[in-house]
C-alpha positions in Angstrom: 107.6 184.0 84.4 109.9 180.8 84.8 108.7 177.9 83.4 108.2 174.8 85.8 107.0 171.4 84.1 107.6 169.3 87.4 107.6 169.5 90.2 109.8 167.0 92.7 110.4 166.6 96.3 112.9 165.3 98.4 111.7 163.2 101.3 115.3 163.7 103.2 115.8 167.4 105.4 118.4 169.7 103.7 120.6 172.2 105.9 118.9 175.7 104.8 122.5 176.8 105.1 122.8 175.4 101.9 123.6 177.5 98.6 123.0 176.6 95.1 125.8 174.6 94.7 125.0 172.3 97.8 121.1 172.3 96.7 122.2 171.3 93.3 124.5 168.5 94.6 121.8 167.3 96.5 119.5 167.4 93.7 121.7 165.2 91.6 122.3 162.9 94.8 118.5 162.8 95.1 117.1 162.5 91.7 119.9 161.8 89.6 120.4 164.9 88.0 118.5 168.6 87.7 116.6 168.5 84.3 115.5 171.9 82.9 111.8 173.1 83.5 112.0 170.8 87.2 111.8 172.6 90.4 113.0 170.4 93.5 111.6 171.1 96.7 113.7 170.6 99.9 112.7 171.2 103.6 114.5 171.4 107.2 114.4 168.9 110.0 111.7 170.5 111.4 109.7 171.3 108.2 109.4 174.8 109.1 111.7 175.9 106.3 111.5 175.4 102.7 113.7 175.6 100.1 113.2 174.8 95.8 115.8 175.2 93.6 114.7 175.5 89.8 116.6 174.9 86.4 115.1 177.2 83.8 117.4 175.9 81.2 120.2 177.9 81.3 120.6 178.2 85.1 119.5 177.8 88.5 117.2 179.6 90.5 117.1 179.0 94.3 114.1 180.5 96.8 113.9 179.9 100.2 110.4 180.2 102.4 109.7 180.2 106.5 106.6 179.6 108.2 106.6 182.0 111.9 103.7 179.4 112.9 103.4 176.0 112.6 105.3 173.8 109.6 105.1 172.4 106.3 103.2 169.2 105.8 106.5 167.1 104.8 106.1 162.7 103.7 108.2 160.8 106.3 109.1 156.8 105.7 111.0 155.2 103.3 110.3 157.0 99.8 113.3 159.2 99.1 111.3 161.4 96.3 107.8 162.5 95.4 106.2 164.1 92.4 103.8 167.1 93.0 101.0 168.8 91.0 100.7 172.1 91.1 97.6 172.2 92.9 99.8 170.0 95.4 102.8 172.5 96.0 100.1 175.2 96.1 98.6 173.5 99.4 102.6 172.6 100.5 103.6 176.3 100.4 100.4 177.3 102.4 101.2 174.5 104.9 98.0 172.3 104.3 97.6 168.2 103.9 98.8 168.4 100.2 98.6 164.6 99.8 95.3 164.5 100.2 94.5 166.3 96.7 94.9 164.5 93.7 93.9 165.5 89.8 92.8 169.1 89.0 92.5 169.4 93.3 90.1 166.3 93.5 90.2 165.3 97.2 90.6 161.3 96.9 92.3 160.3 100.5 90.7 161.3 103.7 
């Protein structure tokens, strides 16, 4: 199992043709560095595909997910990044409105 201590989301879209090196370069550009045991999430412009880059302390992992219908709920606006909880990540991967979930899965925003 890969240990993940922090989950970060990049707001700006990433070209889904990007491989590990280009995704890692985007992590450094947006977050300043790729920290061990951190996961970094990116979506394409239509938000129906997502890539996650994980630094496991030795190397990096790059995984992709595609929704056949609908799109991921991705933030818009001026912010460039967001920190997610494991519960928010689970909701995001399913295409649910993860921004409504607070700590321990508590819904605090309508």
